[in-house]
VMD Tcl script that draws the C-alpha trace (Angstrom):
set ca {
  {-0.23 0.10 0.32}
  {1.38 3.43 -0.95}
  {1.27 6.53 1.27}
  {-0.06 9.99 -0.26}
  {2.27 12.89 0.04}
  {0.25 15.91 0.81}
  {2.12 19.08 2.05}
  {-0.23 21.60 3.14}
  {-3.26 19.92 4.16}
  {-4.40 20.87 7.60}
  {-5.03 18.42 10.33}
  {-8.46 19.51 11.97}
  {-6.40 18.62 15.63}
  {-3.26 19.86 16.00}
  {-1.22 18.68 19.25}
  {1.91 19.88 20.32}
  {3.60 18.41 23.30}
  {6.29 20.68 24.70}
  {9.59 19.30 25.53}
  {8.82 19.12 29.41}
  {5.11 18.29 29.75}
  {4.17 16.92 33.03}
  {0.67 15.46 31.38}
  {-1.51 15.88 28.40}
  {-4.29 18.19 28.46}
  {-7.75 17.24 26.92}
  {-10.95 19.00 25.60}
  {-14.03 18.02 23.89}
  {-15.29 20.52 21.13}
  {-18.75 20.24 19.56}
  {-19.90 20.37 16.97}
  {-16.72 19.81 14.84}
  {-18.05 22.52 11.87}
  {-19.77 25.53 11.61}
  {-22.16 27.49 9.30}
  {-23.15 31.34 9.07}
  {-26.00 32.11 6.61}
  {-26.56 35.58 6.88}
  {-28.86 37.40 7.06}
  {-31.06 34.51 8.03}
  {-28.79 32.94 10.38}
  {-25.99 35.45 11.17}
  {-25.10 33.73 14.25}
  {-23.97 30.19 15.71}
  {-22.23 28.76 18.56}
  {-20.13 25.79 20.05}
  {-19.16 24.24 22.96}
  {-16.03 23.13 24.63}
  {-15.48 21.02 27.78}
  {-12.47 20.63 29.72}
  {-12.04 16.93 30.12}
  {-8.65 17.08 31.86}
  {-8.32 16.63 36.01}
  {-6.86 20.15 35.98}
  {-8.22 23.84 34.98}
  {-6.79 25.12 31.85}
  {-7.09 28.81 30.37}
  {-8.14 28.51 26.31}
  {-8.59 31.58 23.89}
  {-10.30 31.29 20.58}
  {-9.39 33.36 17.53}
  {-10.81 33.65 13.87}
  {-8.59 33.16 10.75}
  {-9.86 33.94 7.13}
  {-8.96 30.64 5.01}
  {-7.67 30.80 1.59}
  {-6.02 28.52 -0.78}
  {-3.40 30.13 -2.83}
  {-1.12 28.02 -4.91}
  {-2.49 24.66 -3.52}
  {-1.98 25.77 -0.18}
  {-3.86 26.77 2.88}
  {-3.07 30.30 4.17}
  {-4.94 32.14 7.14}
  {-4.86 35.92 8.17}
  {-6.68 37.75 11.15}
  {-10.32 38.72 9.92}
  {-12.68 40.95 11.55}
  {-15.78 39.62 9.80}
  {-16.44 37.33 12.75}
  {-16.78 38.01 15.92}
  {-16.22 35.80 18.90}
  {-17.74 35.84 22.74}
  {-15.85 35.09 25.06}
  {-12.62 34.95 23.61}
  {-10.54 33.90 26.72}
  {-11.76 31.55 29.42}
  {-10.33 29.49 32.08}
  {-12.46 26.34 32.38}
  {-12.15 24.24 35.54}
  {-12.24 20.22 35.23}
  {-15.75 18.95 33.87}
  {-16.47 22.48 33.04}
  {-18.36 23.26 29.52}
  {-18.26 27.04 27.74}
  {-20.38 28.02 25.39}
  {-19.05 30.13 22.62}
  {-21.13 32.64 20.26}
  {-20.08 33.65 16.81}
  {-21.56 36.65 15.00}
  {-21.47 37.55 11.15}
  {-20.11 41.29 10.58}
  {-19.12 41.36 7.04}
  {-20.35 41.91 3.83}
  {-23.84 41.24 3.51}
  {-23.76 40.29 0.14}
  {-21.34 37.39 -0.85}
  {-20.86 36.02 -4.67}
  {-19.49 32.90 -3.24}
  {-18.83 30.95 0.40}
  {-16.05 32.17 2.35}
  {-14.14 29.88 4.73}
  {-12.37 30.72 7.96}
  {-10.89 28.62 10.98}
  {-12.21 28.79 14.59}
  {-8.97 27.99 16.52}
  {-9.50 26.99 20.35}
  {-6.16 26.96 21.68}
  {-5.16 25.96 25.31}
  {-2.82 28.40 27.09}
  {0.35 26.27 28.49}
  {0.75 26.55 32.10}
  {3.36 25.74 34.64}
  {2.67 22.83 36.89}
  {3.87 22.56 40.46}
  {6.47 19.85 39.03}
  {8.07 22.48 36.93}
  {6.47 20.83 33.78}
  {3.80 22.33 31.52}
  {0.36 21.31 30.10}
  {0.67 20.26 26.75}
  {-0.70 22.93 24.03}
  {-3.86 21.72 22.43}
  {-5.12 23.66 19.34}
  {-8.41 22.51 17.71}
  {-9.36 24.01 14.20}
  {-13.02 24.33 13.33}
  {-14.08 25.13 9.92}
  {-16.45 27.92 9.34}
  {-18.47 28.20 6.25}
  {-20.00 31.64 5.66}
  {-23.09 32.12 2.82}
  {-25.50 34.61 1.81}
  {-27.01 32.82 -0.85}
  {-27.15 28.98 -2.48}
  {-23.52 27.77 -2.98}
  {-22.35 24.63 -4.82}
  {-19.13 23.22 -5.58}
  {-18.35 22.09 -8.81}
  {-15.49 19.81 -8.88}
  {-13.23 18.22 -11.47}
  {-10.36 15.64 -11.09}
  {-7.57 15.29 -13.73}
  {-4.49 13.20 -13.71}
  {-0.98 13.12 -15.29}
  {2.51 11.87 -14.93}
  {5.64 13.73 -13.55}
  {8.64 12.03 -13.73}
  {8.18 8.98 -11.33}
  {5.19 10.57 -9.64}
  {1.55 10.57 -10.44}
  {-0.46 14.06 -9.96}
  {-4.08 13.91 -9.17}
  {-5.53 17.57 -9.38}
  {-8.71 18.75 -7.93}
  {-10.28 21.73 -9.28}
  {-13.45 23.50 -7.48}
  {-14.87 26.09 -9.97}
  {-18.07 26.24 -8.14}
  {-19.34 28.42 -5.67}
  {-19.47 26.32 -2.04}
  {-16.35 24.06 -0.67}
  {-15.99 20.72 -0.92}
  {-14.85 18.14 1.97}
  {-13.59 14.80 0.70}
  {-12.84 11.97 2.85}
  {-11.17 8.30 2.47}
  {-9.68 8.78 -0.60}
  {-8.50 5.65 -2.58}
  {-6.65 5.16 -5.84}
  {-6.53 1.26 -7.08}
  {-4.51 0.06 -10.03}
  {-4.26 -3.55 -10.47}
  {-3.60 -5.30 -6.66}
  {-2.03 -1.98 -5.24}
  {-3.91 0.58 -3.19}
  {-3.06 4.06 -1.87}
  {-5.51 5.64 0.51}
  {-5.76 9.09 2.31}
  {-7.91 8.59 5.54}
  {-7.43 12.26 6.66}
  {-10.57 14.67 5.09}
  {-9.11 17.37 3.28}
  {-10.96 20.68 1.93}
  {-11.13 22.44 -1.40}
  {-12.29 25.88 -1.45}
  {-14.36 27.54 -3.84}
  {-12.02 28.65 -6.98}
  {-9.16 26.62 -5.75}
  {-7.04 23.71 -7.10}
  {-5.30 21.06 -5.01}
  {-2.51 18.62 -6.15}
  {-2.12 15.08 -4.66}
  {1.26 13.57 -5.23}
  {1.56 9.54 -5.30}
  {5.37 8.82 -5.95}
  {7.00 6.38 -7.84}
  {4.09 5.13 -9.79}
  {5.20 2.56 -11.72}
  {4.90 3.07 -15.69}
  {2.37 -0.12 -16.06}
  {-0.10 1.31 -13.79}
  {-1.42 3.31 -16.94}
  {-5.34 2.65 -15.87}
  {-6.53 3.40 -12.24}
  {-9.60 3.69 -9.82}
  {-10.21 6.85 -7.82}
  {-12.78 6.79 -5.17}
  {-13.56 9.39 -2.28}
  {-16.56 10.45 -0.43}
  {-18.13 14.05 0.15}
  {-21.30 14.97 1.76}
  {-23.52 14.36 -1.42}
  {-22.22 11.03 -2.20}
  {-19.35 9.12 -3.32}
  {-16.94 10.20 -6.31}
  {-15.82 7.40 -8.32}
  {-13.72 7.66 -11.31}
  {-11.41 5.65 -13.64}
  {-8.57 7.32 -15.36}
  {-6.08 6.16 -18.23}
  {-2.83 7.67 -18.57}
  {-1.14 8.25 -22.03}
}
mol new
graphics top color blue
foreach p $ca { graphics top sphere $p radius 0.5 }
foreach p [lrange $ca 0 end-1] q [lrange $ca 1 end] { graphics top cylinder $p $q radius 0.2 }
display resetview
């Protein structure tokens, strides 16, 4: 089984263990994706629960999310406001966070954001620190009906196989459980990934043998399964 090389893909949960970590903190966040549809629904909310055995402080920030030249880029934004932006939670305590739209009243296409919940590292009595958790929730904002429009293409580059997916629609698409099958060989990517409106992403399968001219690509989306067969020159 081959492994896909996917630089730039963002893992939803980023856990950074600091060098002298005394123990690992933990939290639950729900729901795992968010949506705003102003003016009908200009607000939304999510919950964070501190599931650790010690109190932890968390901060929340909103970043505008774009995909440029196949890479995810993030920058601060004032389009969305969050309340509260910083909070300390005792073990087992739950906090409701509210989001509100302050951006344009009319959008030609969906805009995407990341809502980052980050634990603030704290020193412990044993001079260790709590591991820093960072959880990124995708937030989709649309003021009208939007739809993705996706096209897959395939080509060789040296010994590699390049799979390119372009979204020319007005809404994002989330792919999951991508598999590429050629004869008895299977390459899979279980980690979900996104293609935003107007963006193109490239998946690289290294060392693709010349005899594998025909292959099958399958992957899941919110509206069903993509199942395509390709024949290389």
